N, C-alpha and C positions, 0 to 999 in steps of 0.2 A: 514541468509536466512530463517532459520526455524521460528524465531520469527516473521518475516515479513509475512510468509505464514500463520502462526497461526492467526495473526491479520486479514489478508485478508479473510480467511475462516470465521472467527467470524463475520466480518462486513457483508459479503454476507449472512450469515445465519440469522442475526438479522435485517438487513435492508429491508424495504419494496421495495427498489429500485434495489436490487441485485438479481441475479439468484442463488438460493440456491444450486442447484446440480452441479454448475460449480466449477471446481478445479482451483483456482487462479494459476498464473504462474509468475515466476520471470525470467527476462532476463537481464543478466549483459551486460552493454553497454561500460564500460570503466574502466580501472585500471590505476589510476594515482598516483602521488606522495603522495597525502594526503587521498586517499580512493578509493572506488569502486562506480561507478555510475550504477544504474539499473532501470529498468522499472518493474512495477507490473501490470499484466493483470487481470482485473476483468470483469465480464459480467453484463451488466445492462439490466433491463426489457424494458426500453424505452429510446431512445436517449435524450429526454428532461430531464432525471434524472441523466445524466452523472455528471454534476457539483455537485449535491447533494451527490451522492455516493462518489465522489472523496473527497469532504469536510469531510464526515464522516470518510473515511479511513485515511486521513491525520491527523485529530484530534486524532484518536485512535493510529496510529503508532507513532506519536510524543510522546504521553503519555507513551506508552509501551517502546519505546527506552529510555526515561528518567528513567523509573523504572528499566530497565535492565542495565543502565550505558553505553548505546551505544551512542557514540558521533556522532553528525551530523555536517557536513561541508556544510554550505549554500553557493552555488555559486551565484555570482552576475554577470551573463553574460549580 
């Protein structure tokens, strides 16, 4: 959770699309046999920037999880 929040804060602080004063939030949504599902809440400046900010966050979180040895289970629903 802490690693994810740190990345979210950094993305908001450095992206031109995020609201820098907003504190990101994590909402756990499911605890399953193979892991925990959760949502990350970020605030964007403009609705048209949502996809770009999401793209930036996913790239950064994937890299950070890899560095930290945090395994990802990719669901194929």
